[in-house]
Each structure stands twice: as structure tokens, then as C-alpha cells.
Steps between C-alpha positions, in 0.01 A plus 500: 500500500617852429544745787199702379281189500614405851415848630161482326420168666601627846308825465194306384520281809546792741254730324215257439537256786400223258620149577826359365294260287283775346803718420692199368215417263490856363878503440538137397708419808484247781381624839842418650670725243264785587582450869876498440494804270286699743730423792812594303334832419420557870861428597631734229271782611613457860860522389471786252187695591520586869612856422144562378372453857697698755469781752590842351878538500530874436357809666372619163296183456360520852409867458304410186308233692420742783383765256267258320351373828436857614317573175250220571342647816762720662703258715849654528822301533317171432725229353266205440176314569496147642236230455472121480323250278442125528616254234251217550589133451325165471693257719423133557327433832744216561800735501625516857596868487184620324346645818799734535379679186136545606414870533216675683268440200575127519694512172847362451703804403838669487530870576663769289578829676591786271615859549393699196596837353249744343560350154377162634850353486608257769792636701525232767327163531478218754351164407514135599316535832181295563172689460410440864762756607358843583606798290678667791699185580631482146596868500666485840713202393598660169846628418341833401365551851832403656684753283251772596530409868878538478468837323643368173186550290241780489771714653510788252437870543216601734238758407504785754159642590381801697469469879812285506342189350670291235409216269755227437499253209235229539277253318124452540292188555152388605374405845665160477832664588628661821539876532878548499738797475540418127167326421181708506163324524143641518329621815274247671124530452441654844766764424321586175165549674664734750677720246413633155870566419574134577226395259647722228845356569368145459331587171820647355703212644274243330510678164880513519561137598263380224810495280613184680164330449506587131854369465410163650190480281705577193754234600236228522319613187814491287670194651210264549710210619462660848142624458286190559553196716828336401480121469746339742788744441855435612504726807878535482483628143184708533669799675746520211217493247323781691822703504543464123137602441572815706813571295304457175228727640760776550652448156159542337445826692842623389382436144205736574216265418234766561221305330525229763479760778169627364358148482603413855329805651189278496668236719692708748335357813491133407851366557390316817129440448326352801763597755393744772710774658713385792568750779826545689490694825874560525579868565833678543501847660727641230257363241215681676695826486578455131137428413382802699746726316385359166134548595560862604694561179232348276229694681689825443603564860874463444720627217861444383 
């Protein structure tokens, strides 16, 4: 097979999610050949394509990300939005470890956590964990969180505000995450009822973090191998397949496939259909102060 044909076979497998047999029939190949070609492609992308999925390496790149986030709904100094999705699997009931993968919806699943920039590109991902793990547990165990905790990430220039307040670099996430000095989540429902500014903050927060939901929807729409329930996948290989799908997702965005963006506007909330919002009650005092400063800023009570 030529290199072009091998890439075509692998992309068909990843993009359609069709079985090895169905793809083999359409290309005149055996299902084992389709499997081998697809895996070689995955290994090659891991080796040669990782530079397409990385945290911003220059101040210029980070400034561009912050500027684009601020244009969405005014959040200053924001560097990313975090969210998770479940890759569901059909596992045999006789498999001894199958219960490990049962999530709170009683599906067998593997979790993908992604930090997304305003262009819907993945900047940091974590995958391989069972779906039963809570969102906050995955984040807290991540290398990204450890780097932030040590002051080695989200440690850029702070925005100075009136009255002595300041806003550091941070990312945003939903209520499934703890409120941290570098991770801003919405106010709780009781805090919304007590304060109109808090309600406005939550509205702007939701509209800003929607970029992560859209990115995960786009990922599953384009790379359908991870969209439906995967039939008895190799759980050691699956994280590598998910990684390569994320790399391909970023490459397509770099190619400015605007038509696809317009199509996926209709699906932007459906990347994890059937899963309800988990709530984490973890709160850090510095996170509280950061959220208050952001709320005052967005409600026009503080200025640079």
C-alpha cells in the first residue's frame, strides 16, 4: 500500500468509527490489515504530531489567547476553559476489571479532560482514567494542576485593578471543579439568589466556557471512533487513540475549516448526552478572592 492509501485507511477508521471489516471491504483489505495500518498511523502521529497539542510557549501566543477570551464576554487574563467528556465502551460482563470502568450513569467509560483555548484547540489533555472518577479528582491528580500549584504555570503578568485588587492568570471550569487560586468556577445557586451581580457573573462565565463544550462536541463529531460505544476496546491503546484524535482536531482547526464550525454550532451541548452536572464543594480562599475581583470587574465596579 502507498503511504497515501495507508493514511486514508487510518483516517477512515478514526473519522467514521466503522468496523475493521466494513473498512476492509470498502478498500479491498483484510480487517487485520486495517487494524495494523491504523495503529501504525496512531504511533506515527504520537511521534511526529505532539507539537500540535501543547501549552502556549511564548508570551505573544498567550496574550493572543487572553485577548480572544476577553472578547467573548469580558473575562480578562483568562488562559483556558476546562471540561470533561466520557468515551463510552461495551465491555464483556465476564471481564474481571469491568466494574472499575462503570461511571455514575452505569456506563463503562474512559474520561477525557481537556483545557481549551478560544479557538477550540486543545492545549492540555488528560485521559485514561475510568469514568467513575469525579472531575475534580482527575484535575487534582493532573500534571497541569501540579505545575500550577508549584507556580510553574499560569504564572504570568497580573492585571492590576483599582482599590488594590489584581487578577492573576487562570482558567475557568464548571461546578464539577474546585474553586482554586487559578481555577474559577461559578457561584453556587444560593449565592446567585442572594446577589444579582453573582447571577450576571455566572451568565458570562457560562457563555465563556461554552468554548470547551463546543470543542469536545466537535472532537466527537469529526472523529467518530470515540463518539459512540466502542466495542471491547484495548484500554491500554485507547488513551493513545484519544490523544491522536485530539491532535487531528487541532490540525483541522489550524487549517481553518470554518464550514465545519458552522455545522457544529447545532451540536455544541451534546458531547456528553445523558450525563448530569457533578458538583464539587472544594473552595480555596485565594480562589474566592479572585472570583470576587472578577465579579466586581465584570459588573463595572473595578477598573484597570
